[in-house]
C-alpha positions, 0 to 999 in steps of 0.5 A: 390263805392267800392275804395271810400268807402275803403280810407274815412274808412281809413282816418276816426279814429276808434270809439275805438281811443281816441284824447284828443280834444278840452277838452283836449288841454282847461284843459291844457290851462288854467294851461299853463295860471296858471304856466305863474301867478304863475310865475310871483308871485313868481318872485315879492316875491324872489324880494322881499327878501333881502339878510343878509350881513354876518361879518359885526357884528364879524366883529367890534368885536375884536377877542375872544370877548364876543361880536364877539363870541356870548356868555354871559357865562364864558368861562367855564360856558355852554351857556344860552339855545337859545343862539346860538353858 
């Protein structure tokens, strides 16, 4: 009988040994499901974004003109506040 008790004692975890158990698994599963929904939402938001067509406004204007540079100020004058450089 002592041999059987020794085998059972070796197979069981120690009393101070802590395992995550069911609660740890449930927390992990909830976080994984939330991540899936967040990724789906992010992809939907990214699909709504339309890229700006670069070069269409400057390609139609002649080089050196005021429309091409985006400035309405005279050549020696500083641009008005709030205008792009």
